N, C-alpha and C positions, 0 to 999 in steps of 0.2 A: 387692971393694967391693960394698956392699949396694945393690941396685937399688930405686929408689923407684917406686911405682905411684900414679898420680894418676887419680881418677875425674872425668870430664868430664860436667857436668850441662847439659842443653839446656833452656832455658826455653821452654815451649809456652804461647802465648797463647790462651786459650779465649774463646768468645762469652759475653758477659754476658747477663743476662736482658733488658735493654733492647734489645740488638742482636737477640736472638732474636725478641722481639716485633715489632720494626721489620721484620725480614725476613719474618715471617709476614704482617704487614699489607701489605707491598708485593706479595707473592705473591697474597694474597687479592684485592687491587685489580686486579691484572693479569688474574686469572681471572674475578672476579665482575663487573668493569666491563663487558666485552663481553657477558657473559651477561645482565646486567640490561638493557642496551640492546636486546638481542635479544628479551627477554620483553616489554619495553615496546613495541617496534615491532610485535610480533605482536598485542598487545592493541589498539594503535591501528588496525592493519589490520582486525581483526575488527569493531571499532566503526565504522570507515569503511564497511566492506562493509554492515553493518546499516543505516547511514544512507542509503546509496545505494539499497538495496533499498526502504526505507520511502519515499524520495522518488519512486522509480519507481512504486510501488504507488499513492501518492497522486495522481500525475499520470494514471495509468491510470484511476483513478476518474473524474476529470474528462473524460477522453477517452471513456469509456463513456457519460457523460451527453450529451456532444456528439453521439455516435453516435446515440443515441435521437432527439435533435432533428433531425439531418440525415436520418435514415432516414425520418422522418415527412414531411419535405419531399418526399423522392423519392416516397413513397406518393401524396401529394396531386398532384404533378406528373404522375404516371402514372394519375391518376383511379382509384386503388385503392378497392374497396368499403369498406375500413377507414377511409377518409378521406371524411367527409361534411361538406361546407361548408354554413354557415348561410345562409339566404336573407334577408339584410338588404336595406335600401335605403340605399346601394348594397350589393350582395351581398358576402359575405366573399371576400377574395382567397385564393389558394393559400397564400401565406406567412402570412396571418393565421390561416387554418384550421389550418395545420400547427402554428403556435405555440400555439393554444388546445388542440389535441389533445395536444400534448407535455406541457403543464402538467396536463391532466386525467389522462393516463396515469401521470405521475410523482406524482400526488396522489390525488384522490378516486376516480378510475376504478380505479386500481390497488388501492385498499382494497376496492372492490366486488368485485374479482376474487380477493380473498384475499391480496393483497400489500400490506404496509404502505406508507403514503405517505412520500415522501422530504422533503416540505415540513414544516418545523417549524411546529407549531400545528395541523395537520390530524390530529386524533385522538390524536396523540402528538408529543412533542418529541424523540424518540430519533433521528430520521433513519432511514436505511435502509442495508442492506448487500447487496451483489450482486457477481457476478463476471463475467468476460468470457463464460464458457460459457452461464450463464443469461440473459445479456443479448442475446447474438448468436445463439445456437443454439436453446435449448429454451424460452425465456421467452415466445414468441409476441409479440403486439402490445404488451402491457404491459411484459413483461420480468419474469423471476423475481427476487424480492428478498425480504429478510427484515428483521425488526426490527433496528435498529442497535445499541443499547446492551444490551438485555436478552435479545435473541434468541440461542438456542443454535445455531441452524442455521448461522450464519456468525460465531460467536464468535471464530473464528480462521481465517485463510486456510491452505489446505492446498496442497501442491505435488504434481503428478503424478510419481510415480517409476517408471512402467512401463518395462520393458526393451524392449517391442515397440511403441514409439510410432509408428513408421512403419507397421506393420501395422494399428494402430488407426486411423491417419489414412486409410489406403487403404480400410478397411472401412466407415468412417462418413462420410468426406468432410470430417471436421473435422481441421484441421492442428494436431496437438499434438506435432509433432517438436521444438519447443522447450519449455522449462519454462513451464507456465502455473499461475497461482495461482487456486484455486477454493474455494468454500464446500463444506463437507463434506457437506451434505444437499441438494444440488441434483440428485441422481439420476443423475449422470453415471457411466458404467462405468469409473472410474479408480481406481487405487490411490493412497491418500492418505498424505502424511507431513506432520505438523503443523509449520508454520513459526513459529508464535508471533506472527505479524503479524495485526492486526485493523484493518479499514477501515470507516469509517462515512461516509456521504454525507448532508449536511444542506443543504437548499435553502430559500431565503427569497425571497419576492416583494418587489421594490423598486419603490415608487411614490411619488407626491407626494400630500400631503393634499388638495390642490385638484383632483385628477384625478376625472373622472366614470367611470362603469362602462366605457364604451367604451375610454377611455385605459388603464384598469387591465387590461383584457383584452388589448389589442394593442400598447400602447406601453411596457409595463413591462419591467424587467430582472429576471433571476433570479440571485441570489447563490448560488453553488455552493461549498460547503466540503467538501473531501476530507480526512478525518482518519485518519492511520495511527498506531497505537501498537505498540510492541514493547519487549522487555526486553533491555537491554544485558548484557554478560558479568557485570558486578557485581550484576546483579539490579535496576538502576535502570530504571524505566519511562520511555521516551522517546516523545515525540509529534511528529509531522511534520504540519503543516497547510498545505494549498495551497488558495487561494481564487481563483475566477474568476467573471466576470459574463457571462451569456449573454443574448442578446436575439433577437428574431425575425429570420429570414433576410430580407434585402432582396429 
């Protein structure tokens, strides 16, 4: 008997083009989704860090102005030779004299000593720029400062990146064990790294039109505006403004 041979064909189902594209899309979403979230979160973190630093630097500017006001009060309370009270009738009190001297040093007297005034309308409307080192350590009675908007000396704040901060602190008596932001041309023996942050202080006297000269001298307020600008990751310039009002110590 003749033996018959049959061939068995198995039908193999292949992926269609649509199924391939769908699989590729799903795999891409699985991989790219978390990656996109990670990149976005990293960008937000950098932007948040920049905003926090700018806010800190703006408030530091206000604190340095308060420091100048309060240090003059201490000078006058200790009868320092740098504090000369006027002989009015009645005579000038310590608080009044300290307030007058504070405005003079932050304004016209500073200009006479080679430092631009921080008051808007006194020789310039640019305001001033300064740092903690020039204000507290090297600036003397007036305080070392520079032109706010056009000055190159403090066109950007620099950060100390010394590796031997503790040794520097021990040799000079200046505590720089933490990061400090300084103007590049204040003569400090620090190694600088540009941060891209710029800070300007603008001060304005606040009075009433009906006030006499005595009231304008001792009863006025000072509007202090601390402005910090910096560049975000995308190159967008951001500005942080902090405003406070100062008056004579009671």
